[in-house]
N, CA, C and O of each residue as an XYZ file, in Angstrom:
296
protein
N     111.935    124.075    114.758
C     110.999    124.871    113.997
C     110.100    123.940    113.182
O     110.604    123.021    112.536
N     108.753    124.159    113.197
C     107.850    123.281    112.464
C     108.108    123.322    110.963
O     108.456    124.357    110.395
N     107.925    122.155    110.340
C     108.059    122.092    108.887
C     106.876    122.798    108.239
O     105.813    122.930    108.844
N     107.069    123.244    107.015
C     106.022    123.971    106.296
C     104.839    123.064    105.991
O     105.001    121.864    105.766
N     103.648    123.653    105.988
C     102.443    122.921    105.615
C     102.208    121.704    106.486
O     102.317    121.784    107.710
N     101.888    120.583    105.870
C     101.573    119.352    106.584
C     102.768    118.409    106.686
O     102.616    117.297    107.191
N     103.941    118.811    106.229
C     105.083    117.905    106.156
C     105.554    117.395    107.523
O     106.290    116.410    107.591
N     105.143    118.044    108.592
C     105.501    117.621    109.943
C     104.649    116.434    110.409
O     105.039    115.733    111.342
N     103.500    116.200    109.778
C     102.545    115.210    110.253
C     103.092    113.782    110.302
O     102.885    113.115    111.316
N     103.773    113.269    109.280
C     104.288    111.900    109.384
C     105.197    111.685    110.595
O     105.162    110.622    111.214
N     105.995    112.670    110.927
C     106.876    112.548    112.096
C     106.065    112.469    113.378
O     106.367    111.652    114.247
N     105.047    113.300    113.512
C     104.202    113.285    114.709
C     103.463    111.950    114.816
O     103.372    111.381    115.904
N     102.943    111.453    113.713
C     102.253    110.164    113.725
C     103.194    109.045    114.160
O     102.819    108.186    114.957
N     104.392    109.058    113.643
C     105.384    108.037    113.991
C     105.718    108.090    115.482
O     105.781    107.052    116.142
N     105.929    109.281    116.006
C     106.316    109.433    117.419
C     105.183    109.094    118.385
O     105.439    108.590    119.479
N     103.947    109.362    118.002
C     102.824    109.162    118.914
C     102.158    107.801    118.770
O     101.390    107.390    119.640
N     102.446    107.102    117.684
C     101.833    105.793    117.467
C     100.454    105.847    116.823
O      99.803    104.814    116.661
N     100.005    107.044    116.456
C      98.720    107.158    115.775
C      98.866    106.661    114.345
O      99.946    106.723    113.758
N      97.772    106.171    113.798
C      97.744    105.722    112.412
C      96.640    106.454    111.666
O      95.631    106.836    112.259
N      96.828    106.646    110.384
C      95.800    107.262    109.555
C      94.703    106.244    109.279
O      94.981    105.064    109.062
N      93.480    106.694    109.287
C      92.343    105.843    108.968
C      91.706    106.398    107.698
O      90.890    107.318    107.744
N      92.089    105.830    106.585
C      91.554    106.315    105.320
C      90.105    105.888    105.159
O      89.696    104.837    105.654
N      89.343    106.700    104.473
C      87.938    106.399    104.245
C      87.831    105.372    103.132
O      88.220    105.628    101.992
N      87.305    104.218    103.472
C      87.112    103.169    102.480
C      85.736    103.278    101.838
O      84.856    103.975    102.342
N      85.567    102.595    100.746
C      84.300    102.633    100.021
C      83.153    102.123    100.886
O      82.062    102.692    100.862
N      83.386    101.057    101.649
C      82.317    100.488    102.483
C      81.809    101.516    103.499
O      80.601    101.645    103.695
N      82.721    102.244    104.142
C      82.314    103.262    105.115
C      81.599    104.411    104.418
O      80.595    104.917    104.921
N      82.105    104.820    103.278
C      81.475    105.925    102.543
C      80.051    105.560    102.141
O      79.153    106.397    102.228
N      79.838    104.345    101.712
C      78.501    103.916    101.317
C      77.599    103.710    102.534
O      76.389    103.922    102.455
N      78.178    103.305    103.638
C      77.400    103.050    104.850
C      76.772    104.327    105.411
O      75.738    104.264    106.077
N      77.377    105.466    105.154
C      76.847    106.734    105.660
C      75.383    106.909    105.259
O      74.566    107.345    106.070
N      75.055    106.579    104.034
C      73.678    106.759    103.551
C      72.686    105.866    104.272
O      71.507    106.204    104.370
N      73.150    104.726    104.779
C      72.249    103.782    105.443
C      72.067    104.085    106.931
O      71.234    103.462    107.590
N      72.834    105.028    107.460
C      72.734    105.337    108.890
C      71.412    106.031    109.203
O      70.925    106.842    108.415
N      70.831    105.703    110.367
C      69.654    106.460    110.791
C      70.025    107.922    111.042
O      71.198    108.237    111.238
N      69.057    108.792    111.037
C      69.314    110.234    111.151
C      69.426    110.718    112.601
O      68.820    111.725    112.965
N      70.188    110.015    113.420
C      70.383    110.449    114.805
C      71.240    111.714    114.871
O      71.139    112.496    115.817
N      72.073    111.900    113.869
C      73.005    113.030    113.862
C      73.044    113.587    112.449
O      73.094    112.826    111.483
N      73.024    114.903    112.319
C      72.966    115.500    110.987
C      74.313    115.986    110.466
O      74.426    116.336    109.292
N      75.339    116.013    111.318
C      76.653    116.478    110.878
C      77.282    115.417    109.969
O      77.514    114.293    110.416
N      77.562    115.750    108.705
C      78.078    114.744    107.771
C      79.433    114.165    108.181
O      79.681    112.978    107.968
N      80.303    114.975    108.759
C      81.608    114.444    109.168
C      81.448    113.470    110.328
O      82.093    112.422    110.348
N      80.603    113.802    111.287
C      80.369    112.880    112.400
C      79.741    111.583    111.917
O      80.062    110.508    112.423
N      78.855    111.678    110.946
C      78.246    110.465    110.381
C      79.298    109.600    109.688
O      79.230    108.372    109.743
N      80.260    110.236    109.041
C      81.339    109.480    108.417
C      82.203    108.786    109.481
O      82.617    107.642    109.293
N      82.470    109.471    110.586
C      83.213    108.842    111.681
C      82.461    107.631    112.228
O      83.061    106.594    112.514
N      81.156    107.770    112.369
C      80.333    106.651    112.841
C      80.424    105.484    111.866
O      80.599    104.338    112.281
N      80.307    105.768    110.585
C      80.375    104.704    109.574
C      81.736    104.013    109.596
O      81.806    102.788    109.494
N      82.819    104.783    109.729
C      84.151    104.180    109.799
C      84.291    103.319    111.041
O      84.859    102.228    110.983
N      83.778    103.801    112.161
C      83.855    103.031    113.407
C      83.088    101.723    113.260
O      83.567    100.670    113.679
N      81.911    101.786    112.673
C      81.095    100.587    112.498
C      81.762     99.591    111.549
O      81.732     98.386    111.800
N      82.356    100.076    110.474
C      82.988     99.202    109.488
C      84.287     98.572    109.987
O      84.595     97.424    109.670
N      85.041     99.338    110.771
C      86.400     98.910    111.117
C      86.617     98.580    112.589
O      87.728     98.233    112.988
N      85.568     98.685    113.397
C      85.701     98.372    114.813
C      86.447     99.433    115.602
O      87.049     99.137    116.633
N      86.409    100.661    115.124
C      87.082    101.768    115.810
C      86.250    102.265    116.992
O      85.037    102.062    117.047
N      86.919    102.911    117.919
C      86.270    103.625    119.010
C      86.346    105.109    118.695
O      87.406    105.621    118.336
N      85.224    105.796    118.829
C      85.170    107.232    118.573
C      85.363    107.976    119.890
O      84.675    107.697    120.872
N      86.284    108.907    119.909
C      86.519    109.746    121.079
C      85.723    111.029    120.881
O      85.990    111.809    119.967
N      84.732    111.236    121.763
C      83.843    112.390    121.606
C      83.135    112.709    122.916
O      83.082    111.889    123.833
N      82.600    113.909    122.978
C      81.709    114.240    124.088
C      80.281    114.413    123.579
O      79.382    114.767    124.340
N      80.083    114.164    122.302
C      78.780    114.313    121.662
C      77.899    113.096    121.980
O      78.105    112.019    121.421
N      76.933    113.265    122.866
C      76.088    112.144    123.284
C      75.118    111.690    122.190
O      74.538    110.610    122.298
N      74.933    112.489    121.147
C      74.048    112.085    120.050
C      74.589    110.852    119.326
O      73.820    110.117    118.707
N      75.888    110.619    119.394
C      76.466    109.465    118.713
C      76.193    108.160    119.452
O      76.367    107.085    118.879
N      75.772    108.233    120.704
C      75.453    107.029    121.476
C      74.392    106.185    120.784
O      74.414    104.958    120.879
N      73.470    106.831    120.091
C      72.352    106.139    119.460
C      72.786    105.169    118.361
O      72.012    104.301    117.959
N      74.013    105.314    117.878
C      74.482    104.445    116.790
C      75.037    103.111    117.283
O      75.259    102.202    116.483
N      75.264    102.982    118.592
C      75.736    101.711    119.131
C      77.170    101.370    118.804
O      77.541    100.196    118.792
N      77.985    102.381    118.536
C      79.410    102.165    118.274
C      80.188    102.372    119.576
O      79.679    103.012    120.497
N      81.412    101.841    119.669
C      82.216    102.092    120.864
C      82.575    103.571    120.976
O      83.028    104.184    120.009
N      82.368    104.139    122.169
C      82.637    105.565    122.401
C      83.496    105.708    123.644
O      83.246    105.077    124.671
N      84.504    106.541    123.531
C      85.340    106.938    124.676
C      85.036    108.405    124.924
O      85.268    109.247    124.056
N      84.522    108.710    126.097
C      84.153    110.076    126.421
C      85.371    110.982    126.523
O      86.352    110.654    127.190
N      85.293    112.119    125.855
C      86.377    113.105    125.890
C      86.152    114.061    127.037
O      86.953    114.973    127.246
């Protein structure tokens, strides 16, 4: 039976090998400097985190291609 609320998440992360990517100050500040290729603020934050930390973004949104970050097509 699932644990209440979000308490199940650490177990799932441990079992799957996923890690949390906390938003750092550099990525948060970088959002403002991004060109306006995409207007969704959350997607822009993902782009900034990818650019700052060398992450690959998993998406089917082709608008993110313009940012030149690594993309894995979903």
